[in-house]
C-alpha positions as a Markdown table, in Angstrom:
| # | Residue | x | y | z |
|---|---|---|---|---|
| 1 | Unk | 19.8 | -19.1 | -52.1 |
| 2 | Unk | 16.4 | -21.1 | -51.1 |
| 3 | Unk | 15.0 | -23.1 | -53.7 |
| 4 | Unk | 12.2 | -25.3 | -53.5 |
| 5 | Unk | 13.7 | -28.1 | -52.0 |
| 6 | Unk | 14.5 | -26.2 | -49.0 |
| 7 | Unk | 10.7 | -25.5 | -48.2 |
| 8 | Unk | 9.0 | -28.1 | -46.3 |
| 9 | Unk | 5.7 | -28.9 | -47.5 |
| 10 | Unk | 2.4 | -29.4 | -45.5 |
| 11 | Unk | 3.0 | -33.6 | -44.8 |
| 12 | Unk | 6.2 | -32.6 | -42.6 |
| 13 | Unk | 5.1 | -32.0 | -38.8 |
| 14 | Unk | 7.1 | -29.1 | -38.3 |
| 15 | Unk | 4.5 | -27.1 | -40.5 |
| 16 | Unk | 1.8 | -27.2 | -37.8 |
| 17 | Unk | 4.1 | -26.3 | -34.8 |
| 18 | Unk | 3.9 | -22.9 | -33.1 |
| 19 | Unk | 6.9 | -20.2 | -33.9 |
| 20 | Unk | 8.6 | -18.7 | -31.2 |
| 21 | Unk | 9.0 | -15.0 | -31.0 |
| 22 | Unk | 12.2 | -13.6 | -32.1 |
| 23 | Unk | 14.8 | -12.1 | -29.6 |
| 24 | Unk | 15.8 | -8.4 | -30.4 |
| 25 | Unk | 17.7 | -7.2 | -31.5 |
| 26 | Unk | 17.8 | -9.5 | -34.6 |
| 27 | Unk | 20.8 | -11.7 | -34.7 |
| 28 | Unk | 23.0 | -11.4 | -38.0 |
| 29 | Unk | 21.7 | -15.0 | -38.7 |
| 30 | Unk | 18.1 | -14.5 | -38.4 |
| 31 | Unk | 18.6 | -11.0 | -40.4 |
| 32 | Unk | 20.4 | -13.1 | -43.5 |
| 33 | Unk | 17.9 | -15.7 | -43.1 |
| 34 | Unk | 14.8 | -12.6 | -43.7 |
| 35 | Unk | 16.7 | -11.4 | -46.6 |
| 36 | Unk | 17.5 | -14.4 | -48.3 |
| 37 | Unk | 13.4 | -15.3 | -47.9 |
| 38 | Unk | 12.7 | -12.0 | -49.2 |
| 39 | Unk | 15.2 | -12.4 | -52.1 |
| 40 | Unk | 13.3 | -16.0 | -52.7 |
| 41 | Unk | 10.1 | -14.0 | -53.4 |
| 42 | Unk | 11.8 | -11.8 | -55.5 |
| 43 | Unk | 13.4 | -14.3 | -57.4 |
| 44 | Unk | 10.4 | -16.6 | -57.7 |
| 45 | Unk | 8.4 | -13.6 | -59.0 |
| 46 | Unk | 11.1 | -12.9 | -62.0 |
| 47 | Unk | 9.9 | -15.3 | -64.7 |
| 48 | Unk | 13.9 | -15.9 | -65.9 |
| 49 | Unk | 15.2 | -16.7 | -62.6 |
| 50 | Unk | 12.0 | -18.6 | -61.7 |
| 51 | Unk | 12.7 | -20.8 | -64.5 |
| 52 | Unk | 16.4 | -21.3 | -64.2 |
| 53 | Unk | 15.6 | -22.4 | -60.7 |
| 54 | Unk | 12.4 | -24.1 | -61.0 |
| 55 | Unk | 10.9 | -21.7 | -58.2 |
| 56 | Unk | 7.0 | -21.8 | -58.1 |
| 57 | Unk | 5.5 | -18.3 | -57.8 |
| 58 | Unk | 5.0 | -16.7 | -54.4 |
| 59 | Unk | 4.2 | -13.7 | -52.6 |
| 60 | Unk | 4.6 | -14.5 | -49.1 |
| 61 | Unk | 7.0 | -17.0 | -47.1 |
| 62 | Unk | 7.1 | -17.8 | -43.5 |
| 63 | Unk | 10.5 | -19.2 | -41.8 |
| 64 | Unk | 8.6 | -22.1 | -40.7 |
| 65 | Unk | 7.9 | -23.2 | -44.0 |
| 66 | Unk | 12.1 | -23.6 | -44.3 |
| 67 | Unk | 11.8 | -25.7 | -41.1 |
| 68 | Unk | 12.7 | -22.8 | -38.9 |
| 69 | Unk | 10.2 | -22.5 | -35.7 |
| 70 | Unk | 10.7 | -18.5 | -35.5 |
| 71 | Unk | 8.0 | -16.0 | -35.9 |
| 72 | Unk | 9.8 | -14.1 | -39.1 |
| 73 | Unk | 7.7 | -14.0 | -42.8 |
| 74 | Unk | 8.9 | -11.9 | -45.8 |
| 75 | Unk | 6.2 | -10.2 | -48.5 |
| 76 | Unk | 6.8 | -9.2 | -51.7 |
| 77 | Unk | 3.2 | -8.0 | -53.4 |
| 78 | Unk | 3.7 | -6.3 | -56.6 |
| 79 | Unk | 0.7 | -4.0 | -58.0 |
| 80 | Unk | 0.4 | -3.5 | -61.8 |
| 81 | Unk | -1.3 | -0.5 | -64.0 |
| 82 | Unk | -3.5 | -1.6 | -67.1 |
| 83 | Unk | -0.4 | -1.8 | -69.2 |
| 84 | Unk | 1.1 | -4.3 | -67.1 |
| 85 | Unk | 3.9 | -1.7 | -65.6 |
| 86 | Unk | 5.0 | -2.2 | -61.8 |
| 87 | Unk | 2.9 | 0.3 | -60.2 |
| 88 | Unk | 3.8 | -0.3 | -56.4 |
| 89 | Unk | 5.6 | -2.9 | -54.4 |
| 90 | Unk | 4.5 | -3.8 | -50.7 |
| 91 | Unk | 7.8 | -5.6 | -49.7 |
| 92 | Unk | 8.5 | -6.2 | -45.9 |
| 93 | Unk | 11.0 | -8.9 | -44.0 |
| 94 | Unk | 9.1 | -8.8 | -41.0 |
| 95 | Unk | 10.2 | -10.1 | -37.6 |
| 96 | Unk | 7.3 | -10.7 | -34.7 |
| 97 | Unk | 4.9 | -9.3 | -36.6 |
| 98 | Unk | 1.5 | -9.6 | -35.0 |
| 99 | Unk | -2.2 | -8.0 | -36.3 |
| 100 | Unk | -2.9 | -5.1 | -33.6 |
| 101 | Unk | -6.5 | -4.8 | -35.4 |
| 102 | Unk | -8.6 | -5.5 | -38.1 |
| 103 | Unk | -12.2 | -5.0 | -39.7 |
| 104 | Unk | -15.3 | -7.5 | -39.2 |
| 105 | Unk | -15.7 | -7.4 | -42.7 |
| 106 | Unk | -14.4 | -10.3 | -44.6 |
| 107 | Unk | -12.6 | -10.8 | -48.1 |
| 108 | Unk | -11.3 | -13.6 | -49.9 |
| 109 | Unk | -9.5 | -14.5 | -53.1 |
| 110 | Unk | -11.7 | -15.2 | -56.1 |
| 111 | Unk | -9.4 | -18.3 | -57.5 |
| 112 | Unk | -8.7 | -19.1 | -53.8 |
| 113 | Unk | -5.2 | -19.5 | -52.2 |
| 114 | Unk | -2.3 | -21.7 | -52.5 |
| 115 | Unk | 1.0 | -22.3 | -50.6 |
| 116 | Unk | 4.5 | -23.0 | -51.1 |
| 117 | Unk | 3.7 | -25.8 | -48.6 |
| 118 | Unk | 0.8 | -27.3 | -50.3 |
| 119 | Unk | 1.9 | -28.9 | -53.5 |
| 120 | Unk | -2.0 | -29.7 | -54.3 |
| 121 | Unk | -4.5 | -27.6 | -55.6 |
| 122 | Unk | -7.0 | -26.9 | -53.1 |
| 123 | Unk | -10.4 | -25.1 | -54.4 |
| 124 | Unk | -12.4 | -22.8 | -51.9 |
| 125 | Unk | -12.6 | -19.7 | -50.9 |
| 126 | Unk | -10.7 | -18.7 | -47.3 |
| 127 | Unk | -12.2 | -16.3 | -45.4 |
| 128 | Unk | -10.0 | -13.4 | -44.4 |
| 129 | Unk | -10.6 | -10.2 | -42.8 |
| 130 | Unk | -10.8 | -7.1 | -45.4 |
| 131 | Unk | -8.4 | -4.6 | -43.5 |
| 132 | Unk | -5.7 | -5.6 | -41.0 |
| 133 | Unk | -3.1 | -3.5 | -39.2 |
| 134 | Unk | 0.3 | -5.3 | -38.3 |
| 135 | Unk | 2.9 | -4.2 | -36.0 |
| 136 | Unk | 6.3 | -5.5 | -36.4 |
| 137 | Unk | 10.3 | -5.3 | -37.8 |
| 138 | Unk | 11.2 | -4.8 | -41.0 |
| 139 | Unk | 14.5 | -6.2 | -41.5 |
| 140 | Unk | 14.7 | -4.1 | -45.0 |
| 141 | Unk | 14.1 | -0.7 | -43.1 |
| 142 | Unk | 15.7 | -1.7 | -39.9 |
| 143 | Unk | 12.5 | 0.2 | -38.2 |
| 144 | Unk | 9.5 | -0.7 | -36.7 |
| 145 | Unk | 6.5 | -0.5 | -38.9 |
| 146 | Unk | 2.7 | -0.4 | -39.0 |
| 147 | Unk | 1.4 | -1.8 | -41.8 |
| 148 | Unk | -2.3 | -0.9 | -42.9 |
| 149 | Unk | -3.1 | -3.4 | -45.3 |
| 150 | Unk | -6.5 | -4.2 | -47.3 |
| 151 | Unk | -7.3 | -6.1 | -50.1 |
| 152 | Unk | -4.9 | -8.3 | -51.4 |
| 153 | Unk | -1.7 | -7.7 | -49.4 |
| 154 | Unk | -4.3 | -7.9 | -45.9 |
| 155 | Unk | -4.8 | -11.5 | -47.2 |
| 156 | Unk | -1.0 | -12.2 | -47.6 |
| 157 | Unk | -0.2 | -11.1 | -44.5 |
| 158 | Unk | -2.9 | -13.2 | -42.7 |
| 159 | Unk | -2.0 | -16.4 | -44.5 |
| 160 | Unk | 1.9 | -16.1 | -43.5 |
| 161 | Unk | 1.0 | -15.0 | -40.1 |
| 162 | Unk | -1.5 | -17.8 | -39.8 |
| 163 | Unk | 1.8 | -20.3 | -40.4 |
| 164 | Unk | 3.3 | -18.7 | -37.0 |
| 165 | Unk | 0.3 | -20.9 | -35.7 |
| 166 | Unk | 0.5 | -24.1 | -37.5 |
| 167 | Unk | -2.4 | -23.2 | -39.5 |
| 168 | Unk | -2.6 | -23.6 | -43.3 |
| 169 | Unk | -5.2 | -21.4 | -45.5 |
| 170 | Unk | -7.2 | -25.2 | -46.3 |
| 171 | Unk | -8.1 | -25.2 | -42.7 |
| 172 | Unk | -10.1 | -22.4 | -43.3 |
| 173 | Unk | -12.2 | -23.6 | -46.2 |
| 174 | Unk | -15.9 | -24.5 | -45.6 |
| 175 | Unk | -15.3 | -28.3 | -45.6 |
| 176 | Unk | -18.8 | -28.9 | -46.8 |
| 177 | Unk | -19.4 | -26.3 | -49.2 |
| 178 | Unk | -16.0 | -25.4 | -50.5 |
| 179 | Unk | -17.3 | -22.6 | -52.4 |
| 180 | Unk | -20.2 | -21.5 | -50.3 |
| 181 | Unk | -20.7 | -17.3 | -50.5 |
| 182 | Unk | -19.4 | -15.5 | -47.7 |
| 183 | Unk | -21.8 | -13.1 | -46.7 |
| 184 | Unk | -21.1 | -9.1 | -47.4 |
| 185 | Unk | -17.3 | -10.1 | -48.3 |
| 186 | Unk | -14.9 | -8.3 | -50.4 |
| 187 | Unk | -14.0 | -10.5 | -53.6 |
| 188 | Unk | -10.5 | -9.7 | -54.1 |
| 189 | Unk | -9.6 | -10.6 | -57.7 |
């Protein structure tokens, strides 16, 4: 089981390294790692498990955050209805995902982004593409997938894929004016 102590922070030099493509077919070791990463996300969003194991809630995690320079990430994004019931779950354990297309239109999270590898709150808007299409191999379904994502899921995917290139969310924030309006951008709540 992955715990917070297993996650490297932004002071660790590996977090800025470039991750390597994963050899296909996926090895048992890589598959287990991805399933453990996905389990971490599910546990981190479960109130009881999160409290018991002192996990910070997260919607995504990349292998580099565990000190492993491989192009793998897991996503667990829940969408709720007005009564607080889960309406939809976007779950992926991706190998070699890459953005194959995107819109020019920008988007950003109204309250800014956070990261398991960033312990400080970093205020500011992070410009992202409003819509992306990502292709990769999903270990949860054992097949190649094409994900067309908008809004929050799009932002999550871009955040995780940035990790493969040694980029952190705050690298995108306007240093002179962190809350500068982003013209015509979609604001994601």
